[in-house]
N, C-alpha and C positions, 0 to 999 in steps of 0.2 A: 855371148862373148863381148868383151869390151872393145870398142873400136880403136882405142888408143894403142893397142898392141898390134895393130895392122899397119901396112905401109901407107894406105890412103885413108883419109878421114871420110866420114859420110859427106854427102853433098849438102852444103848450107844453102837454104832456100829462103828468099825474101820476096813475097808477093805484095806489091804496093798497088796503089790506085792507078798509077801511070806506067809502072815498069816492074819487070821481074828480074831479080838478080840471083845468080847461082855461083858458088865458089867451092873449091875443094883444095885441101892441103895434102902434101906428100911428105912422108918422113924421110929424112936424110940423117941416119945415125940417131943422135939425140935431138936433132933440130927438126923443125917443121918449116916448110916453104910452100908458097902458093903453087899449086899444080895447074889449075885452070879456073878461069873466071868467064862468065857470060852475062850479058845484060841485054834485055829486049824491051823496047818501048811498047806499051799497050795503047796509050793515048797521050796526047800532049796534055799538060796541066789544065789548059783552057777547055779541053774536051772531056775532062774527067767527071763531070757531073752525071752524065748517063752511065750507069753501071756497065762494066764489061761482063759479058756472059761467061758462065762457067765453061762452056764449050770453047770459047776463044782462049781462055786461060789454059785449059787442058791442051789445046793445039799448040800454043806457044811453048808450054813446058816440054811437050813431046819433041818439038823441033829443036829446042835448045839442048835437050839431053842427047839426041842422036847426032846433032851437028858438032857437038863439043867433044873434048877429049876426057870427059868424066869417066871415072872407073867405079864400077859397082852400081848398086841400086838403092843403097841406104841414104835416107834424107833426114836432115834436121831442120826444123822450121819453128819460128816463134809466131804465135798467133795473138792478135790483140784481144783483150777481154771484152 
């Protein structure tokens, strides 16, 4: 089923080298508005040369998801080539 027919959009996810960002929209009639946004720092830019472990990213995502007011479990993310 298409997500645009629902009240809430999938959660937008951006995993960068220093931070993770999540955002979700909510439908109000024919308009969309920001429902919830969360940002978590992984490393400061000066510390970004050593790679962050997948376990650290997973733990951060899990805590952001449960601490936030996000609705649903669908996620949209863009990954670099």
